[in-house]
N, C-alpha and C positions, 0 to 999 in steps of 0.2 A: 504494500500499499503505500503510496506515494505524502509525503507529507505538502499541507497547505501551506500557500504563501503567504504570507503573514499585509493584509491589507490596509492595518492600521496599525498604527504601533504605539504597546505599551503606556507611552506617552501618556498620548492622543484619547484610552481608551479609558486611563486614571483622573482626565482632564474633564471629559464627560460623565466616572459616576462624583468623580467634588462634584459637578454643576446638578447632579440626580437629588446627591446625600447618602448615595449607595456607596463609601466608599469604605467608610467605616467595617462597612461588613465586609467588603475583595481585601480586604488588608487584617480582618480579622478568620473569617472564609472562605477565601478566594470567588472567582469568578461561581463554581458551584453555586455558590449562599445569594446568588440573585437572583430577582424573583421572573420567571416571563416575560410579563410587564414593562417589570424596569429593564431588563437585555434590551425588549423591542423599544423601549425608552430608549439606549445610546443609540442602540442601529436607526431610529427617526430623525437624531441630532446626527450624528456623520454622514449621512444623505444634503438632511438640509445644509449642514455647514459646505459639502463637495457642492453642490449648488451651486449655491453663493457664492465661491470661489470660483467655480469655476462658469458664472456670469462673470461673474469680476475682471479675469480677465478674457472673458468675448470680450469688454466690453473696452479690456486694455486696446487691442490690438484693432479694433472697427478705428479708434478714435486716431489714430498711427495715421 
């Protein structure tokens, strides 16, 4: 079985966990202790940030 490529850095995941208020759970129990709902919220935050970054990048390219 092949290893999965990491999409998000650990630093980014911890940043999202801190924003959601689950960082203490991650520190204490690991990522397995985070509820499915909060994991979904982490993914939603990552998608929103990626979309925002892509939109800003696209705006920058069209302005030049």
